[in-house]
N, C-alpha and C positions, 0 to 999 in steps of 0.2 A: 502494498496499500503507502502509493507513493502523496505526499501531501505538499502540497505549496503555498506559502501566507507569509504577506510581511508582515515585516516588524514594527512597521508606521505603526504608529501610537497618534489613533486624532480624535480630536476634543470635539464638544459637542456644535460649540462657529461653523469646525471643518464642513458643518452635514448645511447650511444653508444653503440656497439654490443661489445661484452663480448668472443664469440662464437664460434665456430670453424665448420670453407666451407669444410673442405677435404671430409668427408662423403655423401654428397648429393649428386646423380649424376642425382635427374629426381622427377620430383614428379606432384601434382597438388593440390589446393586449392581453393574452391568454399565459396563466400560467397552472405551473403544478405544484404542490409543494406541500413535506411530508408532518408529521409527529411528530414527536422522537421522546425518549423515555431517561430522564434522567439517573446517572451511577449516582452524582455525588446530586445531593438535594437542594433546593435552592429553596430556604420556606427563610419568611419575610426579607420586604423591599427599603427600601427607599422612594422621596419622589422622587424625579419622575419617574416613576416603574428601573428603582435601579439595583441592586441585590446586597441585598444587608451582609452573606457572602459567595465564594464560587459556587459554579457546578457545572462537571461535564455529562455530556449523554449522548445514548445510540440514535444517532437521525435513523429513521425510521424508515421501508423503501415504498410496501405498498397501501399503507392505512394514510390516506392522500383526502387535502379538497383542491380541487381545479376551479380555478376563477378567471374569467373571462370581461373585462373594463372596453366597459366604451362609452367615446370621452366628443361630445357635441361645446361645440365653443358658443356658449350665452351669447347670445345678439342685446345683453345691456346686464353686462356684468352689476352686482350690487354685492352685501357686506353677508350669503347667506351662500349656506353650501346648499346643491343641488343632488341628493341622490334619489336609484328609483334599487333596490333590491330585492334581485328574483331566485330559491331557494330550492333544488329541482325545477326551477323552469318556474316555480309562482311566485307567484307579486307576495311579501311576506317582510309587516309592517314590525315583527318582531326582534330582528336582526341591528333595524334601524336605526335609532341610538346611539346602541353602539358601536360604528363605523360613522358617525355621523362624533359621535364621544374620542373618537381613536381621529379625526381627522384636524379637531380644534384641537388636539396635542400637534400635532405635525405641521401644519398651518403658518408655523414659522421658516419649516425646510422648508415646504414648498406651497408658499405661496402664488403659485398658480391655481390653487384646487379654488378659489371659489372663482372663477373661469368659467367653470366648465362644469357643462350637467353630464352625470355617471349612470350608466348602465351597469350595475354590479350583477351577475352570473354567476353561481357559485355550489355545489355541492364535491361532498366526499365521498371516497369513492369504501368507503367502510358508512355498514346503521347506523341513522341520529342513537339508536334506543343504545349503542354497544357499548354506552361508560367509558369510551375512552375521549376524551377532551378534543374536542376542534379547531380550539380559539386557537391554540397555534399552527396546525399548516391555515391556518385561515385566517388568518392578521398575517403569515410568513407571505402567500399564495399573493393575498391585497397587496403590503404589498412588494413585493416583486415587480406589479402594472405598474406601482406608481412609481418605479423606477424604473423601469421601460420607458414610460413618457418622460421624462427624465428624464432618460439620453435621448429621444428623439428632440427635441429639447436641449438638451445640450448633450453634441455629438461625441466633441471633445473627451469625455465625461471615460478616464479609462475602469476596467474592468475592474481591481481591485478596489477602484472608492463605489462602485455601481455593488457593492453586494455587502461591503461596507457597511453602506449608508440603507439599504434593503435590511441587515439586522438593528442596522441605529433606529429606524425606523419601525417594526415589525415587534420591537422590548415595548413602541409608547402604546401599542395593541392591548397588549398581553407580553410576559414579561420573555414567559420559555418557549415564543417564540421567533426570537433570535439565537432561535438554538435550530430550528429549520432552513436553515437558508446553504447550509453548503456543507457539502466533507460530510466521512461516513463518522464522523466522532466533534463533537464545540464545545470548547469550554464559553465561559460566559461568565466576569464576574475576573477582577484584581487579581492574582497570583503570583510569586517570587518566582515562584516554581518552571510556570507557564509567560515564555516569550512571549510577546506584544498582548496581551490579557486584556482588561479592558472592562467595565464592571456598561462599559457604554453601547457594546456591540458585545457576538458569537466574534471565538474566532477556531476559523480549525485543527485541530490540535500536534501541535505545531512541532510534531517528534514521529519517528516510529516506527507503527506495530506488529507486535509479531507475527505469525498472520496463525496463529491459530484465532487472534479476533475477525478476521479477515470471515468476515458472508456469515458473520454470530446472527443469531434465530434469536429471534422476541415471539414466544408462543403466546396472548393474553386470554387468560380466562377468563372469561362471562363470571362473576360473581354477579354481577347487581345490577343492570344496565338501566336505575331509576337517578332522577335526580338529585343528588346531593345533600344528605340535613343541611351543608351547614355551607356555606362554594370559599375557595380558596381563598378570594378576595380578603372574607374573613381572617380566612385563615392568619393569612397572608400580618394583617395589622393586630393580632392574638400575641404577637412577636412581640414587640414596639415594647410587654413592662412583663415579656415574657420575664419566669424566674430560672431558670436557665440560659435563655440565650445570649450572654455573653460566650458562656461557657460552649457552647453546639455552634457558631457560628466559628469558633477558633477547632472547635472535631474536622466542620469539614473542609477547611484547608489543611488540616491534616490525612482528610482523606484524601484531600483533593492530589497531594504531596507524594502518597502509597501507591494509587491504585495510577498514577502514571509513567510509577517504575512498573509495580502490573499489565500494564498494558506496551510496552518496551518489552519485558523479560519473557514476557507470556507464561506469566505466575497464576495460574487457573483458583489453585489454593486461596490464595490474596486477596485475587480479584471477589472471590465467592465473599471473604471473607468482610470484605469492605461491603460489598453491594449490600448484604442482604441485613450489616448492620446499618449502613443508611439507610436503608428503607424502616428497620424498628426503629429508627431516631427519630425521624420523620415523624411519626406516626407519635411516638412519644408524648415527642412537646403537643402534642394535636392535646392532646389526654392530660396533660398536667401547663395545661395556656387557664387565663380565668377571661371568659369562662371554660374549660370541660371541655370536650366531643369524641367520643368515637365513630368512626367513617370505618372501621372492618365491622366485618361480618360475621357469625359462627363460624362459616362455611369458610374463608381467606383460613383463619387458622386454622381451619382442618383440610386443603392444598397445603397449608406451608408446614403443618404438622408430617403429610404424603414427601415433601419434596425432602425434608433430614433425614425422613427415614431407606426410604429409595436413594438417597447417598451415601450413607449410610452403608448402607446395603450391595450398591451398587460400586460405588468410590466415584461413580462418571462423574463430569462435570459441570453438573445441575443448581439452577437459587434461583430464588426473586426478587423482586422487584414490584416495591408498594408505589404509584402514580397515591395524589391525597385521592386516596376513594378505595371499594374495597376489592377490585379488581386485580388480579394475580399476574405479571408481569414472568412467563417464564423462559430465562437464557440459558445461552447454551451455544457449544460449537458445533459447525455443520458436518464436524463428524461422531455428532454422536444424534443425529435428527431422530432416525427411525429407530433406536431403543426410546430416546425421549417420546414421541408419538405414540409410540405401543404405553409407553407409559402411563403419556396421556388422556387415549383411549380407554383405558383398561384402571386406574386408579382416580383421576381430576375429572372427569366431568359428567360424572355425577356430582358434582360442590360446586356444579358452571349451571349459571338461571339457563333454562332451555336447552343442557347441553351443551352450550354456543363458548363455542370458542375460535377464536381469526391466530392460523397463520404471516413471519411476516419473517423479515430478514432482518441488517444495516446494511441501509442506501443511501444514494448520496450527497440530496438531500435535493432542491427546487430543480425545474428547468421547465423550461421557455414551452408551450405548445400553438401543434401550429395550426387558426384555423378558418376553419371550413366556411367556403364560399358560399 
């Protein structure tokens, strides 16, 4: 796996638009962007959407959002955003407030947004009720479309700048979206071990990764497809006065440094230990916040115990991680794929809602789609 990453660290002011807007009357831009699964968890943030600790994630391949942005120059420019959002071909008012809030956050960096009417057509490749958060993939795909418009307005833009600014903008829509832009492994948040790391945007993991992690598998076991009782935004805010916050943020830095060595060396035992500890630490922060809450379900714990038992019996390199919810991400290298899928079918699907699970793997990030005329 070869990754190219610039060591130049940009500041917020570097992302303010410098081009010309007059020559684009209409156009359309279409991108696909994946979801991602954090290995070192981001939990706790500062405004505007800055992480309280660094995180690192696998970029997924198949669980993604595909978005097309149609733009038309307004006949009369006013001080309002003009947006229509279509989800799966149906006009939706549900997602419009979030898009408007996103545009408000990024208007400083793309002041031309009020000069156009935007029609946004979007859909996910994974089921809406799958329990997989679509905010990361959705905001990343939209940010890529907006950057394609900006690139047309400013053709001298470099590729490195394009991707950095796309990650910067996506972050302002959903923090974890900045990790869904490029590369198989992405780091977000400044850390002394990671060259070029920044709180403002995600960067590709800047070191060579051991072949064991190429095509790494992620099978998502859908324990509970319902809406979470406590949103991630609320959970992040509860870290502000959390009794264990300072120690947790320090731990995240230490674990990022440790997992960096595991990814380079191919030490799966250390990787498994760090990833599972991070998942449980994330949920322990929820259970010890004020007010406290629990997002895991009884079947989540049943699956975890089954994984531990199976790993002890077989010595196969399999582990779990959790997002801020009840579903379990089962992580394992490609060379044990057949055995693990048999294990899922025989032991784990009984704990999934309607026996549902999704097979995915590490992917490369966002890519541009061809628009059919």
